[in-house]
C-alpha positions as CSV (number, residue, x, y, z in Angstrom):
1,M,0.7,-15.6,34.1
2,S,4.1,-14.1,33.4
3,N,4.6,-16.8,30.7
4,N,1.3,-15.8,29.1
5,K,2.3,-12.2,29.1
6,S,5.6,-13.0,27.5
7,T,3.9,-15.1,24.8
8,T,1.5,-12.2,24.1
9,V,4.4,-9.7,23.8
10,I,6.2,-12.1,21.4
11,T,3.1,-12.5,19.3
12,I,2.5,-8.8,19.2
13,I,6.1,-8.3,17.9
14,A,5.4,-10.9,15.3
15,M,2.3,-9.1,14.1
16,M,4.2,-5.8,14.0
17,L,6.8,-7.6,11.8
18,L,4.0,-8.8,9.5
19,Y,2.6,-5.2,9.4
20,A,6.0,-4.1,8.1
21,M,6.2,-7.0,5.7
22,I,2.9,-6.1,4.1
23,S,4.3,-2.7,3.1
24,F,7.7,-4.2,2.2
25,V,6.2,-6.7,-0.3
26,T,3.9,-4.1,-1.7
27,N,6.5,-1.4,-2.2
28,L,9.1,-3.8,-3.5
29,A,7.1,-4.1,-6.7
30,A,7.7,-0.6,-8.2
31,P,11.5,-0.5,-8.0
32,V,12.0,-4.1,-9.0
33,G,9.5,-3.6,-11.9
34,E,11.7,-0.6,-12.9
35,I,14.7,-2.9,-13.0
36,W,12.9,-5.4,-15.2
37,E,11.7,-2.6,-17.5
38,K,15.3,-1.3,-18.1
39,S,16.7,-4.8,-18.6
40,L,14.1,-5.9,-21.3
41,E,14.2,-4.9,-24.9
42,N,11.3,-2.8,-26.3
43,S,9.9,-2.2,-22.9
44,S,7.5,0.5,-21.8
45,N,6.3,2.2,-18.6
46,I,3.4,-0.2,-18.5
47,M,5.7,-3.2,-18.4
48,G,7.5,-1.6,-15.4
49,M,4.2,-1.5,-13.5
50,L,3.0,-5.1,-14.4
51,G,4.6,-6.6,-11.3
52,N,2.7,-4.1,-9.2
53,M,-0.4,-4.8,-11.1
54,M,-0.1,-8.6,-10.5
55,N,0.5,-8.0,-6.8
56,F,-2.7,-6.1,-6.5
57,A,-4.7,-8.2,-8.9
58,A,-4.4,-11.0,-6.3
59,Y,-6.7,-8.9,-4.0
60,L,-9.5,-9.1,-6.6
61,V,-9.3,-12.9,-6.5
62,M,-8.5,-13.4,-2.8
63,G,-10.3,-10.5,-1.1
64,I,-13.6,-12.3,-0.3
65,P,-12.1,-15.8,0.0
66,A,-9.6,-14.4,2.6
67,G,-12.6,-13.4,4.8
68,V,-14.2,-16.8,4.4
69,L,-10.8,-18.5,5.2
70,L,-10.5,-16.3,8.3
71,T,-14.0,-17.4,9.4
72,R,-13.5,-21.1,8.9
73,M,-9.8,-21.5,9.8
74,G,-9.4,-18.9,12.5
75,Y,-6.7,-16.2,12.9
76,K,-3.7,-18.3,13.7
77,R,-4.0,-20.8,10.9
78,T,-4.9,-18.1,8.4
79,A,-1.8,-16.1,9.4
80,L,0.4,-19.2,9.0
81,I,-1.1,-19.9,5.6
82,A,-0.5,-16.3,4.5
83,I,3.1,-16.3,5.7
84,G,3.7,-19.6,3.9
85,V,2.3,-18.1,0.7
86,G,4.4,-15.0,1.1
87,L,7.5,-17.0,1.5
88,L,6.7,-18.9,-1.7
89,G,6.0,-15.6,-3.6
90,I,9.4,-14.1,-2.6
91,F,11.1,-17.4,-3.5
92,V,9.5,-17.4,-6.9
93,Q,10.7,-13.9,-7.5
94,Y,14.2,-15.0,-6.6
95,L,13.8,-17.9,-9.1
96,S,12.9,-15.3,-11.8
97,G,16.4,-13.9,-11.5
98,V,17.9,-17.4,-11.7
99,S,15.9,-18.2,-14.9
100,N,16.0,-14.6,-16.2
101,S,12.3,-14.8,-16.8
102,F,10.0,-11.8,-16.6
103,V,6.9,-14.2,-16.6
104,V,8.2,-16.0,-13.6
105,Y,8.7,-12.7,-11.8
106,L,5.1,-11.8,-12.5
107,I,3.9,-15.1,-11.1
108,G,5.9,-14.5,-8.0
109,A,4.4,-11.0,-7.6
110,F,0.9,-12.5,-8.0
111,I,1.6,-15.1,-5.3
112,S,3.0,-12.4,-3.0
113,G,-0.3,-10.5,-3.6
114,F,-2.3,-13.5,-2.2
115,S,-0.1,-13.4,0.9
116,V,-0.4,-9.6,1.5
117,C,-4.2,-9.8,1.0
118,M,-4.6,-12.5,3.7
119,L,-2.2,-10.7,6.0
120,N,-4.2,-7.5,5.7
121,T,-7.3,-9.5,6.7
122,V,-5.6,-11.0,9.7
123,V,-3.2,-8.5,11.2
124,N,-5.5,-5.6,12.1
125,P,-8.2,-7.6,14.0
126,M,-5.5,-9.8,15.6
127,L,-3.6,-6.8,17.0
128,N,-6.9,-5.5,18.3
129,L,-7.6,-8.9,19.9
130,L,-4.1,-9.1,21.5
131,G,-4.6,-5.6,22.9
132,G,-7.8,-6.6,24.5
133,G,-9.8,-4.3,22.2
134,G,-10.7,-0.7,23.0
135,N,-8.0,2.0,23.2
136,R,-5.2,-0.5,23.7
137,G,-6.2,-2.5,20.6
138,N,-6.4,0.7,18.6
139,Q,-3.0,1.8,19.9
140,L,-1.4,-1.4,18.8
141,N,-2.8,-0.9,15.3
142,M,-1.5,2.7,15.1
143,I,1.9,1.4,16.1
144,G,1.6,-1.2,13.4
145,G,0.6,1.4,10.9
146,T,3.6,3.5,11.8
147,L,5.9,0.4,11.2
148,N,4.1,-0.2,7.9
149,S,4.9,3.4,6.8
150,L,8.5,3.0,8.0
151,S,8.9,-0.2,5.9
152,G,7.4,1.6,2.9
153,T,9.9,4.4,3.4
154,L,13.0,2.1,3.6
155,T,12.1,-0.3,0.9
156,P,12.8,1.9,-2.2
157,M,15.7,3.5,-0.4
158,V,17.4,0.1,0.3
159,V,16.8,-1.1,-3.3
160,G,18.2,2.2,-4.6
161,A,21.3,1.9,-2.3
162,I,22.0,-1.6,-3.6
163,I,21.5,-0.7,-7.3
164,G,23.6,2.5,-7.1
165,E,23.6,5.4,-9.5
166,S,22.1,3.8,-12.6
167,L,19.9,0.8,-13.7
168,K,22.1,0.2,-16.7
169,G,23.2,-3.4,-16.8
170,K,21.3,-4.3,-13.6
171,T,19.0,-7.3,-13.1
172,I,16.8,-8.6,-10.4
173,T,19.6,-10.7,-9.1
174,D,21.2,-7.5,-7.9
175,V,18.5,-7.2,-5.2
176,N,18.8,-10.8,-4.0
177,P,20.1,-9.6,-0.6
178,V,16.7,-7.9,-0.1
179,L,14.9,-11.0,-1.0
180,Y,17.0,-13.1,1.3
181,V,16.1,-10.8,4.3
182,A,12.4,-11.0,3.3
183,M,12.4,-14.8,3.3
184,G,14.3,-14.9,6.6
185,V,11.7,-12.7,8.3
186,F,8.8,-14.8,6.9
187,V,10.4,-17.9,8.3
188,L,11.1,-16.3,11.7
189,V,7.5,-14.9,12.1
190,F,6.0,-18.3,11.0
191,A,7.9,-20.0,13.8
192,I,6.8,-17.5,16.4
193,I,3.2,-17.7,15.5
194,F,3.2,-21.5,15.1
195,F,4.4,-22.0,18.7
196,A,2.5,-19.1,20.3
197,P,-1.0,-19.9,21.7
198,I,-3.4,-17.3,20.2
199,A,-7.0,-17.1,21.4
200,E,-9.7,-16.8,18.7
201,P,-12.3,-14.1,18.9
202,N,-16.0,-14.8,18.6
203,R,-17.0,-15.2,15.0
204,V,-20.3,-15.0,13.2
205,T,-22.2,-18.3,13.7
206,E,-24.5,-20.3,11.4
207,D,-27.5,-19.0,13.3
208,T,-26.9,-15.4,12.3
209,K,-29.4,-14.2,9.8
210,F,-28.6,-11.8,7.0
211,E,-31.7,-10.3,5.4
212,H,-29.6,-8.0,3.2
213,S,-25.9,-7.6,2.4
214,A,-23.2,-4.9,2.6
215,W,-24.0,-4.1,-1.0
216,S,-27.4,-2.9,0.1
217,F,-25.9,0.2,1.7
218,R,-25.2,3.0,-0.8
219,H,-22.6,4.7,1.3
220,F,-20.7,1.4,1.5
221,V,-20.8,0.8,-2.2
222,L,-19.5,4.3,-2.9
223,G,-16.9,3.8,-0.2
224,A,-15.7,0.6,-1.8
225,V,-15.1,2.6,-5.0
226,A,-13.3,5.3,-2.9
227,I,-10.9,2.6,-1.5
228,F,-10.3,1.4,-5.1
229,F,-9.1,4.8,-6.1
230,Y,-7.3,5.5,-2.8
231,V,-5.0,2.5,-3.0
232,G,-4.2,3.4,-6.6
233,V,-3.4,6.9,-5.7
234,E,-1.2,5.9,-2.7
235,V,0.8,3.5,-4.9
236,G,0.8,5.5,-8.1
237,I,2.2,8.8,-6.8
238,P,5.5,7.5,-5.5
239,G,5.8,4.7,-8.1
240,T,5.6,7.1,-11.1
241,L,7.8,9.6,-9.2
242,I,10.7,7.2,-9.4
243,S,10.3,6.9,-13.2
244,Y,9.9,10.6,-13.6
245,L,13.0,11.6,-11.7
246,S,15.3,9.0,-13.1
247,D,14.1,9.3,-16.7
248,V,16.7,10.5,-19.2
249,E,14.1,12.6,-21.1
250,V,13.6,14.9,-18.2
251,G,16.8,16.6,-19.2
252,K,18.1,16.8,-15.7
253,A,17.6,13.2,-14.6
254,L,18.7,12.3,-11.1
255,P,20.6,9.1,-10.2
256,Y,18.4,6.2,-9.6
257,R,19.5,5.9,-6.0
258,T,18.5,9.6,-5.5
259,A,15.1,9.0,-7.2
260,T,14.2,6.1,-4.9
261,Y,15.3,8.1,-1.8
262,I,13.0,11.0,-2.7
263,A,10.1,8.6,-3.4
264,G,10.8,7.0,0.0
265,L,10.3,10.5,1.6
266,Y,6.6,10.2,0.4
267,W,6.2,7.1,2.7
268,L,8.1,8.9,5.5
269,L,5.5,11.7,5.3
270,M,2.8,9.1,5.4
271,L,4.3,7.9,8.7
272,V,4.2,11.5,10.0
273,G,0.7,12.0,8.8
274,R,-0.6,8.8,10.4
275,F,1.0,9.8,13.7
276,I,-0.7,13.3,13.5
277,G,-4.0,11.7,12.5
278,S,-3.9,9.4,15.5
279,L,-3.5,12.5,17.8
280,I,-6.4,14.5,16.3
281,G,-8.7,11.6,15.2
282,S,-10.8,11.8,18.4
283,K,-11.4,15.6,17.8
284,V,-11.8,15.8,14.0
285,S,-14.4,13.8,12.0
286,S,-13.4,11.4,9.2
287,R,-15.4,13.5,6.8
288,A,-13.7,16.8,7.7
289,M,-10.3,15.1,7.7
290,V,-10.7,13.5,4.2
291,S,-12.3,16.6,2.7
292,T,-9.4,18.7,3.9
293,V,-6.5,16.5,2.8
294,A,-8.2,15.6,-0.5
295,S,-8.6,19.3,-1.4
296,I,-4.9,19.9,-0.5
297,A,-3.8,16.9,-2.6
298,I,-5.7,18.1,-5.6
299,C,-4.0,21.5,-5.4
300,L,-0.5,19.9,-5.0
301,M,-0.9,17.7,-8.0
302,L,-2.3,20.4,-10.2
303,V,0.6,22.7,-9.5
304,S,3.1,19.8,-10.0
305,M,1.6,18.9,-13.4
306,F,1.6,22.4,-14.8
307,F,4.6,24.2,-13.1
308,G,6.6,21.5,-11.4
309,N,9.1,20.9,-14.2
310,E,9.9,24.5,-14.7
311,A,11.4,25.3,-11.3
312,T,13.7,23.5,-8.9
313,V,13.8,23.4,-5.1
314,R,16.4,22.3,-2.6
315,M,15.5,19.1,-0.6
316,P,17.2,16.1,0.9
317,I,18.6,13.7,-1.7
318,N,20.2,11.0,0.4
319,G,20.2,9.4,3.8
320,S,22.8,12.0,5.0
321,F,20.2,14.7,4.4
322,E,22.5,16.3,1.8
323,M,20.5,19.0,0.0
324,G,20.3,19.1,-3.8
325,D,18.3,20.7,-6.6
326,V,15.2,18.7,-7.8
327,P,12.1,19.6,-9.8
328,L,9.5,21.4,-7.8
329,A,7.1,18.6,-8.8
330,A,9.1,16.1,-6.7
331,L,8.5,18.2,-3.5
332,L,4.9,18.7,-4.3
333,L,4.2,15.0,-4.9
334,V,6.1,13.9,-1.9
335,L,4.0,16.3,0.2
336,C,0.9,14.3,-1.0
337,G,2.1,11.6,1.4
338,L,0.8,13.7,4.3
339,C,-2.6,13.8,2.6
340,T,-3.0,10.1,1.7
341,S,-1.8,9.0,5.1
342,V,-5.1,9.4,6.8
343,M,-7.4,8.3,4.0
344,W,-7.5,4.6,4.4
345,G,-8.8,4.4,7.9
346,S,-11.1,7.4,7.5
347,I,-12.7,6.0,4.3
348,F,-13.2,2.6,6.0
349,N,-14.8,4.2,9.0
350,M,-17.3,6.2,6.9
351,A,-18.1,3.2,4.7
352,V,-18.9,0.7,7.5
353,E,-20.7,3.2,9.7
354,G,-24.1,1.7,10.5
355,L,-23.4,-1.7,8.9
356,G,-23.6,-3.7,12.2
357,K,-23.5,-7.4,11.4
358,Y,-22.6,-6.8,7.8
359,T,-19.3,-5.2,8.7
360,A,-17.2,-8.4,8.5
361,A,-18.5,-9.1,5.0
362,A,-17.8,-5.5,4.1
363,S,-14.1,-5.9,5.2
364,G,-13.7,-8.8,2.7
365,I,-15.1,-6.6,-0.1
366,F,-12.7,-3.8,0.9
367,M,-9.8,-6.2,0.5
368,M,-11.0,-7.1,-3.0
369,M,-11.2,-3.4,-3.9
370,V,-7.5,-3.0,-3.0
371,V,-6.9,-4.2,-6.6
372,G,-7.1,-0.5,-7.4
373,G,-3.5,-0.3,-6.3
374,G,-2.6,-2.4,-9.4
375,I,-5.0,-1.0,-12.0
376,V,-4.8,2.7,-11.3
377,P,-0.9,2.9,-11.5
378,L,-1.0,0.7,-14.6
379,I,-3.4,3.2,-16.3
380,Q,-1.2,6.0,-15.1
381,S,1.9,4.4,-16.7
382,G,-0.1,3.9,-19.9
383,M,-1.0,7.7,-19.8
384,A,2.7,8.5,-19.3
385,D,3.5,6.6,-22.5
386,V,0.7,8.4,-24.4
387,F,1.7,11.8,-23.1
388,A,5.5,11.2,-23.5
389,V,7.0,14.4,-25.0
390,A,10.4,16.1,-24.8
391,G,11.2,17.3,-21.3
392,G,9.6,14.3,-19.5
393,Q,6.2,16.0,-19.3
394,G,4.5,12.7,-20.0
395,F,5.2,11.5,-16.5
396,L,3.8,14.7,-15.0
397,Y,0.7,14.8,-17.2
398,S,0.0,11.2,-16.2
399,Y,-0.9,12.5,-12.7
400,I,-4.3,13.4,-14.1
401,V,-5.2,9.8,-13.2
402,P,-4.6,10.0,-9.4
403,L,-6.0,13.5,-9.6
404,I,-9.3,12.1,-10.8
405,G,-9.1,9.5,-8.0
406,V,-8.6,12.1,-5.3
407,A,-11.4,14.2,-6.8
408,Y,-13.8,11.2,-6.3
409,I,-12.6,10.7,-2.8
410,L,-13.4,14.3,-2.1
411,F,-16.9,13.8,-3.5
412,Y,-17.3,10.7,-1.3
413,A,-16.3,12.6,1.9
414,V,-18.6,15.5,1.2
415,A,-21.7,13.7,-0.1
416,G,-21.3,10.0,-0.9
417,S,-20.5,8.9,2.7
418,K,-24.0,9.7,4.1
419,N,-25.9,6.7,5.2
420,V,-29.3,6.8,3.4
421,N,-30.2,3.2,4.3
422,K,-30.9,3.5,8.0
423,D,-34.1,1.5,7.5
424,I,-32.1,-1.7,7.0
425,P,-31.9,-3.7,10.3
426,V,-28.3,-4.4,11.3
């Protein structure tokens, strides 16, 4: 009995590490893409976001197949496959530095995206299984979400600390230490899960009849679109913030290391927001929560776009919490992390409400719609190029893209999330 408990604890720790790795691999794309952009001739903001785009494009390809793989192979084997693919993706990114090939880097980012998609499909339900379901299972997922946010906070900061004050003359080989650590963690977790006995939950059988599909529910379809926009907003806000703060056209550009630290504060506030959300989630409805934070996020982005470059504020600029002057826009956009922190779970809850036996299929579709994390920031980077003017306003005006996304999320919470298909048997 004691041995079984020890095995369960070890497996839970492994899942927590995977939760952190999901965020690490995802948030590595923006700063590494920035390094490639500065090292290539005739580059643009769009090129800097291509790695991020490839990472999320994999969701579009792998979202539904990941759900099928989980059904056929089970949780343990799917997790092992996902870890193996993740190790390969990081290794290919390492090879891009050896070969000095941007194309090889994009391939590595795409492979990493396959891994993250499969891990997202496995980790949440597996932690719930290991916790025995109910409150304990939910608690483990909340802890995992906190580690996910912590990893997202540290990733750009670590890259910035390694790169230093400027990107000039830097290449992807300068972040090899980060890639080594990532590969080591993947190998360690693979070994833990391989040897740990993991029970499989009950899965849908061949006898289960599906008269309709998840697409038959209007509130789910609108929710899938909301998830598309949400992930794009979550990634685009801090990713573009790094470019804005470190761009020479701003006129008061900050050192790259400082810019990545400030962007990391966005993920730190997401951690805080998720913790607060877990405390009030039983008392405040998902609709009320999303409506409130979406309204606040819209106000923060509007003010940052039109007034944020004209004034400065004092805020922490390094790990020692040294205070420095930064554009007001930086603080306002970092505060958006508190708003986006509770959107994923709340949108998911609203979208699958009343789906019954169609929930599993809906989860796979949700994974596919995470591709928005690649498409929306890419469009935002393109808008930054279009709006580029003296003073760096192009970057701020580009926030019209996530602004539109949050406006749609507000609409979904207020009206689109209502289940109008209650006549469908579930």
